[in-house]
N, C-alpha and C positions, 0 to 999 in steps of 0.2 A: 763724937762718940760713935756715930754710925760707921765712919770710915775705920775706926779701930776694930769694930766688930767684923767688917768685911775683911780687913787685912788679917785678923786672927783666924777666921774661918778659912781663908784661902791658904794660910800657912799650915793649918792642921790638915786640910785636904791634901796639900803637897806632901807633907811628911808621911801621911797614910798611903799615898800612892807609891812613894819611894820604898817604904818598908815592905808593903805587900807585893809590889809588882816586880821587884828585881829578882833576877835569877840567883840560885844558890848552888853550892857545890859540896860535895863530901870530902874534898881534898883538905889535908891538914893546913892550917894557917901557915902561909909562907911557902908552901910547896909549889904552887903554880907560878910559872915564870911571868914576867911582864911581857907585853907584846914585843918589845925589842929583844929581850932575852930569848924568847921562844923561837926566833928566827935562827939563833945560833946554838941552841941547846940540843944535846944528843939524846936526852931522855924522852920517853913517850908521854902522851897526854894522860890526864887522870881519867880513869873510867870507873863507873859504878854500874854493876850489872845485876839484874834480878833473874834468877834461874829457877826453873821448875822441872824436876826429874820425874814428875808423876806422884811421887810419894811425899816429897818435902820441897820447900822453897829455900833458896840460898841467896845471899847477897854478897857479892865480891866487890871490894873497893880497892883500887890501887893503880899502879902504872900500867898502861897499855903496852904490852911487850910485842905481841905479834898476832897474826891471824892466819890460819891455814884454811883449806877447803872445808874442814870439819870441826876445827877448834879455835878457840879464842884463848889467849894467854895473858894472864893478869898477875903482876907481881904484887902480892899483898904484903902486909907486914910480916906474915909468917913464912911464906914461900911462893914460888912460881906455881900458879894454879892453872890447869888446863880445864876449859869449859866447853862442852859440846855445843855448837852453834844451834842445834835443834832444840836445846833446852833453854836458850836465852828468851826470856819473856819480853823484857824491855831493858833499857839502859840509857845512860847519859855519858857523854864524853866531853870533858872541858879541856880545851887546848891552851888557855892562858888566863891570867888574871886580868879581867876587863877594866879594873881600876875605876869602876863606875862612881865611886865615892868622890873622885875628883870632879866629874861632871856634875854631880849633885851639889858639890861645893860651889862651883861656878854659877849654877842656877840660883843658889841661895844668895850669893854676892850680887848677881844681876838683879834679882828681885828686891834686894835691900837698897839698891841705888835708885829705884823708881821714884822716891820722893823728889829727886832732882828734876823730874819730868813735869812738875807742876800738876795741873788738872789732867794731863794725859796719863797720869798715874792710874787712873781708873781703868785705862785700857792696857797700859804697858805692864802693870803688876800681874794681873791674871795671865797676860800673854807669856810673861817670863816663867810663871809657875806651870802653866799647862805645857808649853813647848819644851821647857827644861825637863819636866817630869817624863814626858813622852820619850824624849832623847835619851834620858838616863836609863829608863827601863829597857829601851831597844838595844842600847849599848851593852847593858848587862847580859843580854842573851847572845850577843855576837860570837863569843867563843865556844858556844855549846852546840853540840850535835846530838840529836836524839835518835835512837834506833829501836826497833828494826826498820823504821821509815826509810833510813838511808841504807844503801847496799854496803856490805863489808869492804868492797873494793874502794868505795868513796872514803871509808874511815881508815883504811890501811895506812895512809900517809901520815897519820898521826901516831903510829906505833914506833917504839924504839928501833925495831927491826921491821921496816915496811915491806921488805922482800920475803919475810918469813923467818922462823928461827934458823940461825946458821948451823950447818952440819957440825957435829962434834961439840956443841955448846954444852957445858956442864951446868945443868939447871940449878944444882945445889950452890953454885958459886955466884949466882945472880944477886947483886946488891941493889938495894933501893937508893934513890936519889938522897943524898945527904940534906938534912934540914937545916 
């Protein structure tokens, strides 16, 4: 009876850590590429920016298109939006889908195999839960860059046009990544 209580408590703690500690994104479901796809994809990363122009706050979510000395360009659902860099309060850039659910699944499978360890289950089960939870949470944050802590030069490589907006580009014809 006591072993069931310990196992039940540990599983609840594990699930709580996974649910509360993993990174989240504002990208639409299925928009972010997998790590393998991200290497070959021509689209920019997903960016969420909070701006303050002194009189109001604005949040822009969309594809990171380009950055210039004074402006950031985000392709929202509506249009290509230019945001003055001096108005950016904070933001988050997500480069790919970390697929941390897979790691959480392997952690669960590993934890469920611990009864085969006999009495060592007392050590191996909590070890699976703790180390797997830490690894899953850390992995979920791997594709995320927060700013303004990072320089715009560091983030430029995640834009659709890392060199800046091409000359002569008709901003009205910009299309978002198909979902």
